[in-house]
PyMOL Python script that loads the backbone (N, CA, C, O; Angstrom):
from pymol import cmd

cmd.read_pdbstr("""\
ATOM      1  N   GLN A   1      97.346 118.342  78.538  1.00  0.00           N
ATOM      2  CA  GLN A   1      96.697 118.790  79.775  1.00  0.00           C
ATOM      3  C   GLN A   1      95.170 118.077  80.321  1.00  0.00           C
ATOM      4  O   GLN A   1      94.304 118.937  80.481  1.00  0.00           O
ATOM      5  N   VAL A   2      94.787 116.857  80.580  1.00  0.00           N
ATOM      6  CA  VAL A   2      93.438 116.269  81.079  1.00  0.00           C
ATOM      7  C   VAL A   2      92.809 116.499  81.895  1.00  0.00           C
ATOM      8  O   VAL A   2      93.450 116.517  82.946  1.00  0.00           O
ATOM      9  N   ARG A   3      91.266 116.816  82.071  1.00  0.00           N
ATOM     10  CA  ARG A   3      90.886 117.054  82.577  1.00  0.00           C
ATOM     11  C   ARG A   3      89.405 116.156  82.944  1.00  0.00           C
ATOM     12  O   ARG A   3      89.329 115.200  82.172  1.00  0.00           O
ATOM     13  N   GLY A   4      88.383 116.207  83.780  1.00  0.00           N
ATOM     14  CA  GLY A   4      87.313 115.904  83.663  1.00  0.00           C
ATOM     15  C   GLY A   4      87.207 114.846  83.510  1.00  0.00           C
ATOM     16  O   GLY A   4      87.792 114.365  84.480  1.00  0.00           O
ATOM     17  N   LEU A   5      86.752 113.867  82.783  1.00  0.00           N
ATOM     18  CA  LEU A   5      86.206 112.205  83.178  1.00  0.00           C
ATOM     19  C   LEU A   5      87.553 111.182  83.716  1.00  0.00           C
ATOM     20  O   LEU A   5      87.600 110.402  84.667  1.00  0.00           O
ATOM     21  N   CYS A   6      88.969 111.673  82.319  1.00  0.00           N
ATOM     22  CA  CYS A   6      90.059 110.742  82.405  1.00  0.00           C
ATOM     23  C   CYS A   6      90.280 112.114  84.486  1.00  0.00           C
ATOM     24  O   CYS A   6      91.473 111.901  84.701  1.00  0.00           O
ATOM     25  N   GLY A   7      90.158 112.366  84.796  1.00  0.00           N
ATOM     26  CA  GLY A   7      91.507 112.836  86.097  1.00  0.00           C
ATOM     27  C   GLY A   7      92.197 114.665  85.916  1.00  0.00           C
ATOM     28  O   GLY A   7      91.766 115.527  85.150  1.00  0.00           O
ATOM     29  N   THR A   8      92.685 114.714  86.334  1.00  0.00           N
ATOM     30  CA  THR A   8      93.775 115.548  86.055  1.00  0.00           C
ATOM     31  C   THR A   8      94.722 115.542  86.380  1.00  0.00           C
ATOM     32  O   THR A   8      95.274 116.635  86.510  1.00  0.00           O
ATOM     33  N   TYR A   9      95.416 114.385  86.680  1.00  0.00           N
ATOM     34  CA  TYR A   9      96.766 113.712  86.623  1.00  0.00           C
ATOM     35  C   TYR A   9      97.777 114.797  87.849  1.00  0.00           C
ATOM     36  O   TYR A   9      98.917 115.021  88.256  1.00  0.00           O
ATOM     37  N   ASN A  10      97.099 114.981  87.917  1.00  0.00           N
ATOM     38  CA  ASN A  10      98.695 116.463  88.618  1.00  0.00           C
ATOM     39  C   ASN A  10      98.670 116.176  90.330  1.00  0.00           C
ATOM     40  O   ASN A  10      98.831 117.158  91.055  1.00  0.00           O
ATOM     41  N   TRP A  11      98.430 114.579  91.072  1.00  0.00           N
ATOM     42  CA  TRP A  11      98.742 114.708  92.463  1.00  0.00           C
ATOM     43  C   TRP A  11      97.840 115.312  92.944  1.00  0.00           C
ATOM     44  O   TRP A  11      98.390 115.561  94.016  1.00  0.00           O
ATOM     45  N   ASP A  12      96.556 115.912  93.055  1.00  0.00           N
ATOM     46  CA  ASP A  12      96.165 116.454  93.841  1.00  0.00           C
ATOM     47  C   ASP A  12      94.203 115.630  93.470  1.00  0.00           C
ATOM     48  O   ASP A  12      93.454 115.728  92.498  1.00  0.00           O
ATOM     49  N   GLN A  13      94.103 115.037  94.557  1.00  0.00           N
ATOM     50  CA  GLN A  13      92.820 114.638  94.298  1.00  0.00           C
ATOM     51  C   GLN A  13      91.814 115.950  94.851  1.00  0.00           C
ATOM     52  O   GLN A  13      90.636 115.627  94.699  1.00  0.00           O
ATOM     53  N   ARG A  14      91.909 116.869  95.248  1.00  0.00           N
ATOM     54  CA  ARG A  14      90.808 117.177  95.269  1.00  0.00           C
ATOM     55  C   ARG A  14      90.178 118.168  94.146  1.00  0.00           C
ATOM     56  O   ARG A  14      89.182 118.859  94.361  1.00  0.00           O
ATOM     57  N   ASP A  15      90.977 118.142  92.774  1.00  0.00           N
ATOM     58  CA  ASP A  15      90.704 119.066  91.746  1.00  0.00           C
ATOM     59  C   ASP A  15      90.779 117.860  90.807  1.00  0.00           C
ATOM     60  O   ASP A  15      91.060 118.108  89.634  1.00  0.00           O
ATOM     61  N   GLU A  16      90.548 116.474  91.193  1.00  0.00           N
ATOM     62  CA  GLU A  16      90.194 115.268  90.464  1.00  0.00           C
ATOM     63  C   GLU A  16      88.806 115.326  89.930  1.00  0.00           C
ATOM     64  O   GLU A  16      88.718 114.621  88.924  1.00  0.00           O
ATOM     65  N   PHE A  17      86.841 116.364  90.487  1.00  0.00           N
ATOM     66  CA  PHE A  17      86.597 116.042  89.337  1.00  0.00           C
ATOM     67  C   PHE A  17      85.785 117.517  89.572  1.00  0.00           C
ATOM     68  O   PHE A  17      84.798 117.964  90.155  1.00  0.00           O
ATOM     69  N   ALA A  18      86.851 117.931  88.746  1.00  0.00           N
ATOM     70  CA  ALA A  18      86.540 118.913  87.804  1.00  0.00           C
ATOM     71  C   ALA A  18      85.029 118.700  86.505  1.00  0.00           C
ATOM     72  O   ALA A  18      84.666 117.743  85.822  1.00  0.00           O
ATOM     73  N   THR A  19      84.456 120.267  86.688  1.00  0.00           N
ATOM     74  CA  THR A  19      83.141 119.382  85.789  1.00  0.00           C
ATOM     75  C   THR A  19      83.767 120.141  84.443  1.00  0.00           C
ATOM     76  O   THR A  19      84.880 120.653  84.317  1.00  0.00           O
ATOM     77  N   PRO A  20      82.388 120.013  83.225  1.00  0.00           N
ATOM     78  CA  PRO A  20      83.009 121.051  82.147  1.00  0.00           C
ATOM     79  C   PRO A  20      82.722 122.529  82.149  1.00  0.00           C
ATOM     80  O   PRO A  20      82.908 123.366  81.266  1.00  0.00           O
ATOM     81  N   MET A  21      82.108 122.665  83.639  1.00  0.00           N
ATOM     82  CA  MET A  21      81.787 124.257  83.157  1.00  0.00           C
ATOM     83  C   MET A  21      83.002 124.996  84.347  1.00  0.00           C
ATOM     84  O   MET A  21      82.973 126.222  84.461  1.00  0.00           O
ATOM     85  N   GLY A  22      84.122 124.112  85.264  1.00  0.00           N
ATOM     86  CA  GLY A  22      84.935 124.701  85.818  1.00  0.00           C
ATOM     87  C   GLY A  22      84.709 124.642  87.004  1.00  0.00           C
ATOM     88  O   GLY A  22      85.546 125.326  87.593  1.00  0.00           O
ATOM     89  N   ASP A  23      83.899 124.107  87.788  1.00  0.00           N
ATOM     90  CA  ASP A  23      83.822 124.142  89.041  1.00  0.00           C
ATOM     91  C   ASP A  23      84.068 122.549  89.414  1.00  0.00           C
ATOM     92  O   ASP A  23      83.989 121.690  88.536  1.00  0.00           O
ATOM     93  N   VAL A  24      84.341 122.261  90.644  1.00  0.00           N
ATOM     94  CA  VAL A  24      84.410 120.856  90.940  1.00  0.00           C
ATOM     95  C   VAL A  24      83.619 119.941  92.128  1.00  0.00           C
ATOM     96  O   VAL A  24      83.645 120.248  93.320  1.00  0.00           O
ATOM     97  N   GLU A  25      83.242 119.312  91.837  1.00  0.00           N
ATOM     98  CA  GLU A  25      82.156 118.942  92.350  1.00  0.00           C
ATOM     99  C   GLU A  25      82.754 117.793  93.703  1.00  0.00           C
ATOM    100  O   GLU A  25      83.932 117.459  93.581  1.00  0.00           O
ATOM    101  N   THR A  26      82.085 117.292  94.773  1.00  0.00           N
ATOM    102  CA  THR A  26      82.589 116.368  96.151  1.00  0.00           C
ATOM    103  C   THR A  26      82.010 115.311  95.590  1.00  0.00           C
ATOM    104  O   THR A  26      82.653 114.271  95.730  1.00  0.00           O
ATOM    105  N   SER A  27      80.692 115.201  94.813  1.00  0.00           N
ATOM    106  CA  SER A  27      80.768 113.656  95.358  1.00  0.00           C
ATOM    107  C   SER A  27      80.309 112.980  93.794  1.00  0.00           C
ATOM    108  O   SER A  27      79.813 113.424  92.758  1.00  0.00           O
ATOM    109  N   VAL A  28      80.602 112.168  94.099  1.00  0.00           N
ATOM    110  CA  VAL A  28      80.625 111.160  92.392  1.00  0.00           C
ATOM    111  C   VAL A  28      79.080 110.858  92.052  1.00  0.00           C
ATOM    112  O   VAL A  28      78.910 109.783  91.477  1.00  0.00           O
ATOM    113  N   THR A  29      78.128 111.486  92.263  1.00  0.00           N
ATOM    114  CA  THR A  29      77.109 111.241  91.437  1.00  0.00           C
ATOM    115  C   THR A  29      76.799 112.806  90.644  1.00  0.00           C
ATOM    116  O   THR A  29      76.614 112.989  89.441  1.00  0.00           O
ATOM    117  N   ALA A  30      76.811 113.516  91.412  1.00  0.00           N
ATOM    118  CA  ALA A  30      76.548 115.066  90.724  1.00  0.00           C
ATOM    119  C   ALA A  30      78.128 115.539  89.424  1.00  0.00           C
ATOM    120  O   ALA A  30      78.189 116.246  88.418  1.00  0.00           O
ATOM    121  N   PHE A  31      79.182 114.665  90.212  1.00  0.00           N
ATOM    122  CA  PHE A  31      79.862 114.761  89.168  1.00  0.00           C
ATOM    123  C   PHE A  31      79.279 114.175  87.783  1.00  0.00           C
ATOM    124  O   PHE A  31      79.541 114.654  86.680  1.00  0.00           O
ATOM    125  N   ALA A  32      78.656 113.343  87.956  1.00  0.00           N
ATOM    126  CA  ALA A  32      78.604 112.248  86.461  1.00  0.00           C
ATOM    127  C   ALA A  32      77.428 112.845  85.589  1.00  0.00           C
ATOM    128  O   ALA A  32      77.263 112.703  84.377  1.00  0.00           O
ATOM    129  N   ASN A  33      76.498 113.682  86.663  1.00  0.00           N
ATOM    130  CA  ASN A  33      75.404 113.960  86.330  1.00  0.00           C
ATOM    131  C   ASN A  33      76.185 115.341  85.438  1.00  0.00           C
ATOM    132  O   ASN A  33      76.003 115.329  84.221  1.00  0.00           O
ATOM    133  N   LYS A  34      76.531 115.814  85.677  1.00  0.00           N
ATOM    134  CA  LYS A  34      77.498 117.354  85.136  1.00  0.00           C
ATOM    135  C   LYS A  34      77.665 117.017  83.575  1.00  0.00           C
ATOM    136  O   LYS A  34      77.282 117.848  82.751  1.00  0.00           O
ATOM    137  N   TYR A  35      78.156 115.968  83.220  1.00  0.00           N
ATOM    138  CA  TYR A  35      78.624 115.151  81.919  1.00  0.00           C
ATOM    139  C   TYR A  35      77.124 114.421  81.373  1.00  0.00           C
ATOM    140  O   TYR A  35      77.273 113.575  80.492  1.00  0.00           O
ATOM    141  N   ARG A  36      76.007 114.635  81.736  1.00  0.00           N
ATOM    142  CA  ARG A  36      74.941 114.195  80.906  1.00  0.00           C
ATOM    143  C   ARG A  36      74.798 114.687  79.217  1.00  0.00           C
ATOM    144  O   ARG A  36      75.297 115.811  79.149  1.00  0.00           O
ATOM    145  N   VAL A  37      74.649 114.556  78.810  1.00  0.00           N
ATOM    146  CA  VAL A  37      74.678 115.145  77.352  1.00  0.00           C
ATOM    147  C   VAL A  37      73.655 115.375  76.595  1.00  0.00           C
ATOM    148  O   VAL A  37      73.577 116.160  75.650  1.00  0.00           O
ATOM    149  N   SER A  38      72.286 114.160  77.339  1.00  0.00           N
ATOM    150  CA  SER A  38      71.021 114.478  76.755  1.00  0.00           C
ATOM    151  C   SER A  38      70.551 114.346  77.945  1.00  0.00           C
ATOM    152  O   SER A  38      70.998 113.617  78.831  1.00  0.00           O
ATOM    153  N   PRO A  39      69.334 115.284  78.003  1.00  0.00           N
ATOM    154  CA  PRO A  39      67.819 115.306  79.120  1.00  0.00           C
ATOM    155  C   PRO A  39      67.740 113.877  79.226  1.00  0.00           C
ATOM    156  O   PRO A  39      67.864 113.294  80.303  1.00  0.00           O
ATOM    157  N   ASP A  40      67.404 112.929  77.422  1.00  0.00           N
ATOM    158  CA  ASP A  40      67.075 111.669  78.201  1.00  0.00           C
ATOM    159  C   ASP A  40      68.033 111.012  79.080  1.00  0.00           C
ATOM    160  O   ASP A  40      68.014 109.873  79.547  1.00  0.00           O
ATOM    161  N   CYS A  41      68.766 111.838  79.194  1.00  0.00           N
ATOM    162  CA  CYS A  41      69.726 110.916  80.075  1.00  0.00           C
ATOM    163  C   CYS A  41      69.424 110.576  81.316  1.00  0.00           C
ATOM    164  O   CYS A  41      69.021 111.640  81.784  1.00  0.00           O
ATOM    165  N   PRO A  42      69.345 109.627  82.310  1.00  0.00           N
ATOM    166  CA  PRO A  42      68.843 109.176  83.406  1.00  0.00           C
ATOM    167  C   PRO A  42      69.429 110.151  84.374  1.00  0.00           C
ATOM    168  O   PRO A  42      70.656 110.058  84.349  1.00  0.00           O
ATOM    169  N   VAL A  43      69.043 110.971  85.142  1.00  0.00           N
ATOM    170  CA  VAL A  43      69.954 111.430  86.073  1.00  0.00           C
ATOM    171  C   VAL A  43      69.880 110.860  87.602  1.00  0.00           C
ATOM    172  O   VAL A  43      68.870 110.804  88.303  1.00  0.00           O
ATOM    173  N   LEU A  44      71.297 110.423  87.964  1.00  0.00           N
ATOM    174  CA  LEU A  44      71.913 109.810  88.683  1.00  0.00           C
ATOM    175  C   LEU A  44      71.413 110.041  90.438  1.00  0.00           C
ATOM    176  O   LEU A  44      71.709 111.037  91.097  1.00  0.00           O
ATOM    177  N   SER A  45      70.766 109.098  90.844  1.00  0.00           N
ATOM    178  CA  SER A  45      70.480 109.399  92.382  1.00  0.00           C
ATOM    179  C   SER A  45      72.222 109.590  93.244  1.00  0.00           C
ATOM    180  O   SER A  45      73.341 109.577  92.731  1.00  0.00           O
ATOM    181  N   PRO A  46      71.892 109.720  94.394  1.00  0.00           N
ATOM    182  CA  PRO A  46      73.170 110.209  95.695  1.00  0.00           C
ATOM    183  C   PRO A  46      72.959 108.443  95.856  1.00  0.00           C
ATOM    184  O   PRO A  46      73.944 107.704  95.891  1.00  0.00           O
ATOM    185  N   VAL A  47      72.052 108.105  95.913  1.00  0.00           N
ATOM    186  CA  VAL A  47      71.726 106.474  96.481  1.00  0.00           C
ATOM    187  C   VAL A  47      73.302 105.262  95.381  1.00  0.00           C
ATOM    188  O   VAL A  47      73.365 105.174  94.155  1.00  0.00           O
ATOM    189  N   PRO A  48      74.177 104.640  96.302  1.00  0.00           N
ATOM    190  CA  PRO A  48      75.397 104.322  96.021  1.00  0.00           C
ATOM    191  C   PRO A  48      74.478 102.871  95.033  1.00  0.00           C
ATOM    192  O   PRO A  48      73.887 101.945  95.588  1.00  0.00           O
ATOM    193  N   PHE A  49      74.589 103.037  93.706  1.00  0.00           N
ATOM    194  CA  PHE A  49      74.380 101.179  93.416  1.00  0.00           C
ATOM    195  C   PHE A  49      75.609 100.133  92.903  1.00  0.00           C
ATOM    196  O   PHE A  49      76.731 100.544  92.608  1.00  0.00           O
ATOM    197  N   GLU A  50      75.275  98.950  92.856  1.00  0.00           N
ATOM    198  CA  GLU A  50      76.368  97.910  92.788  1.00  0.00           C
ATOM    199  C   GLU A  50      76.528  97.841  91.349  1.00  0.00           C
ATOM    200  O   GLU A  50      75.534  97.216  90.978  1.00  0.00           O
ATOM    201  N   PRO A  51      77.424  98.219  90.038  1.00  0.00           N
ATOM    202  CA  PRO A  51      77.437  98.150  89.058  1.00  0.00           C
ATOM    203  C   PRO A  51      77.343  96.689  88.716  1.00  0.00           C
ATOM    204  O   PRO A  51      76.376  96.263  88.085  1.00  0.00           O
ATOM    205  N   CYS A  52      78.388  95.858  89.143  1.00  0.00           N
ATOM    206  CA  CYS A  52      78.290  94.433  88.618  1.00  0.00           C
ATOM    207  C   CYS A  52      77.181  93.976  88.790  1.00  0.00           C
ATOM    208  O   CYS A  52      76.960  93.595  87.641  1.00  0.00           O
ATOM    209  N   SER A  53      75.934  93.610  89.585  1.00  0.00           N
ATOM    210  CA  SER A  53      74.867  92.670  89.857  1.00  0.00           C
ATOM    211  C   SER A  53      73.902  93.824  88.696  1.00  0.00           C
ATOM    212  O   SER A  53      73.225  93.233  87.855  1.00  0.00           O
ATOM    213  N   THR A  54      73.853  95.547  88.669  1.00  0.00           N
ATOM    214  CA  THR A  54      73.125  95.971  87.725  1.00  0.00           C
ATOM    215  C   THR A  54      73.266  95.798  85.999  1.00  0.00           C
ATOM    216  O   THR A  54      72.582  96.006  84.997  1.00  0.00           O
ATOM    217  N   TYR A  55      74.768  95.218  86.405  1.00  0.00           N
ATOM    218  CA  TYR A  55      74.936  95.521  84.689  1.00  0.00           C
ATOM    219  C   TYR A  55      75.621  94.141  84.653  1.00  0.00           C
ATOM    220  O   TYR A  55      76.846  94.025  84.619  1.00  0.00           O
ATOM    221  N   ALA A  56      74.989  93.374  84.661  1.00  0.00           N
ATOM    222  CA  ALA A  56      75.806  91.836  85.089  1.00  0.00           C
ATOM    223  C   ALA A  56      75.982  91.246  83.582  1.00  0.00           C
ATOM    224  O   ALA A  56      76.764  90.328  83.334  1.00  0.00           O
ATOM    225  N   PRO A  57      75.154  91.888  82.590  1.00  0.00           N
ATOM    226  CA  PRO A  57      75.646  91.394  81.257  1.00  0.00           C
ATOM    227  C   PRO A  57      76.933  92.086  79.767  1.00  0.00           C
ATOM    228  O   PRO A  57      77.284  91.914  78.600  1.00  0.00           O
ATOM    229  N   GLN A  58      77.132  92.848  80.916  1.00  0.00           N
ATOM    230  CA  GLN A  58      78.650  93.764  80.507  1.00  0.00           C
ATOM    231  C   GLN A  58      79.400  93.500  81.363  1.00  0.00           C
ATOM    232  O   GLN A  58      80.455  94.062  81.067  1.00  0.00           O
ATOM    233  N   ARG A  59      79.550  92.788  82.595  1.00  0.00           N
ATOM    234  CA  ARG A  59      80.643  92.289  83.500  1.00  0.00           C
ATOM    235  C   ARG A  59      81.567  92.109  82.377  1.00  0.00           C
ATOM    236  O   ARG A  59      82.486  92.923  82.468  1.00  0.00           O
ATOM    237  N   GLU A  60      81.687  91.197  81.147  1.00  0.00           N
ATOM    238  CA  GLU A  60      82.528  90.331  80.162  1.00  0.00           C
ATOM    239  C   GLU A  60      83.521  91.164  79.579  1.00  0.00           C
ATOM    240  O   GLU A  60      84.714  90.926  79.390  1.00  0.00           O
ATOM    241  N   LEU A  61      82.406  92.841  79.155  1.00  0.00           N
ATOM    242  CA  LEU A  61      82.787  93.467  78.984  1.00  0.00           C
ATOM    243  C   LEU A  61      83.819  94.999  79.096  1.00  0.00           C
ATOM    244  O   LEU A  61      84.637  95.819  78.679  1.00  0.00           O
ATOM    245  N   ALA A  62      82.837  94.419  80.109  1.00  0.00           N
ATOM    246  CA  ALA A  62      83.860  95.885  81.333  1.00  0.00           C
ATOM    247  C   ALA A  62      85.201  95.409  82.120  1.00  0.00           C
ATOM    248  O   ALA A  62      85.888  96.060  82.907  1.00  0.00           O
ATOM    249  N   ALA A  63      85.348  94.185  81.704  1.00  0.00           N
ATOM    250  CA  ALA A  63      86.706  93.382  82.119  1.00  0.00           C
ATOM    251  C   ALA A  63      87.486  93.377  81.151  1.00  0.00           C
ATOM    252  O   ALA A  63      88.645  93.157  81.502  1.00  0.00           O
ATOM    253  N   ALA A  64      87.249  93.633  79.308  1.00  0.00           N
ATOM    254  CA  ALA A  64      88.384  93.771  79.046  1.00  0.00           C
ATOM    255  C   ALA A  64      88.842  94.804  78.694  1.00  0.00           C
ATOM    256  O   ALA A  64      90.040  95.021  78.515  1.00  0.00           O
ATOM    257  N   ALA A  65      87.244  96.175  78.439  1.00  0.00           N
ATOM    258  CA  ALA A  65      88.675  97.243  79.038  1.00  0.00           C
ATOM    259  C   ALA A  65      89.128  97.792  79.886  1.00  0.00           C
ATOM    260  O   ALA A  65      89.796  98.785  79.598  1.00  0.00           O
ATOM    261  N   CYS A  66      88.970  97.379  81.438  1.00  0.00           N
ATOM    262  CA  CYS A  66      90.123  97.581  81.647  1.00  0.00           C
ATOM    263  C   CYS A  66      91.282  96.767  82.148  1.00  0.00           C
ATOM    264  O   CYS A  66      92.165  96.898  82.996  1.00  0.00           O
ATOM    265  N   ALA A  67      90.936  95.941  81.335  1.00  0.00           N
ATOM    266  CA  ALA A  67      92.803  95.014  81.287  1.00  0.00           C
ATOM    267  C   ALA A  67      93.375  96.118  80.341  1.00  0.00           C
ATOM    268  O   ALA A  67      94.519  96.502  80.585  1.00  0.00           O
ATOM    269  N   ILE A  68      92.773  96.613  79.397  1.00  0.00           N
ATOM    270  CA  ILE A  68      93.359  97.422  78.547  1.00  0.00           C
ATOM    271  C   ILE A  68      93.518  98.373  79.610  1.00  0.00           C
ATOM    272  O   ILE A  68      94.734  98.549  79.670  1.00  0.00           O
ATOM    273  N   LEU A  69      93.119  98.882  80.237  1.00  0.00           N
ATOM    274  CA  LEU A  69      93.726 100.610  80.464  1.00  0.00           C
ATOM    275  C   LEU A  69      94.950 100.246  82.005  1.00  0.00           C
ATOM    276  O   LEU A  69      95.660 101.061  82.594  1.00  0.00           O
ATOM    277  N   HIS A  70      94.783  98.630  82.288  1.00  0.00           N
ATOM    278  CA  HIS A  70      95.695  97.790  83.638  1.00  0.00           C
ATOM    279  C   HIS A  70      96.823  97.705  82.065  1.00  0.00           C
ATOM    280  O   HIS A  70      97.743  98.106  82.777  1.00  0.00           O
ATOM    281  N   SER A  71      97.076  97.646  81.541  1.00  0.00           N
ATOM    282  CA  SER A  71      98.396  96.991  80.387  1.00  0.00           C
ATOM    283  C   SER A  71      99.440  98.232  80.493  1.00  0.00           C
ATOM    284  O   SER A  71      99.515  99.350  81.003  1.00  0.00           O
ATOM    285  N   ALA A  72     100.004  97.565  79.898  1.00  0.00           N
ATOM    286  CA  ALA A  72     101.517  98.256  79.876  1.00  0.00           C
ATOM    287  C   ALA A  72     101.780  99.761  79.887  1.00  0.00           C
ATOM    288  O   ALA A  72     102.383 100.533  80.632  1.00  0.00           O
ATOM    289  N   SER A  73     100.628  99.922  78.030  1.00  0.00           N
ATOM    290  CA  SER A  73     100.319 101.436  77.486  1.00  0.00           C
ATOM    291  C   SER A  73      99.855 102.227  78.793  1.00  0.00           C
ATOM    292  O   SER A  73     100.274 103.381  78.707  1.00  0.00           O
ATOM    293  N   PHE A  74      99.229 102.043  79.823  1.00  0.00           N
ATOM    294  CA  PHE A  74      99.116 102.849  80.942  1.00  0.00           C
ATOM    295  C   PHE A  74      99.756 103.063  81.867  1.00  0.00           C
ATOM    296  O   PHE A  74      99.169 103.549  82.834  1.00  0.00           O
ATOM    297  N   GLN A  75     100.595 102.911  81.925  1.00  0.00           N
ATOM    298  CA  GLN A  75     101.837 102.463  83.082  1.00  0.00           C
ATOM    299  C   GLN A  75     102.206 103.737  83.164  1.00  0.00           C
ATOM    300  O   GLN A  75     103.133 104.065  83.904  1.00  0.00           O
TER     301      GLN A  75
END
""", "prot")
cmd.dss("prot")
cmd.show_as("cartoon", "prot")
cmd.util.cbc("prot")
cmd.orient("prot")
């Protein structure tokens, strides 16, 4: 059984944002904030940001990681 950041894979999108506490968040930022492992991690604001421009130096690394997730192994 898969939960949390990986989703539930039960074809019910209403429970994809299940938190470690068992509740279900309705926004991406609220969901991500529940997974903060340290008080030193910044709290995300509800204002969307553009990750490609914010983290431009990491774009190549992200593309390589996404290629793995889009490979035949994960189909």
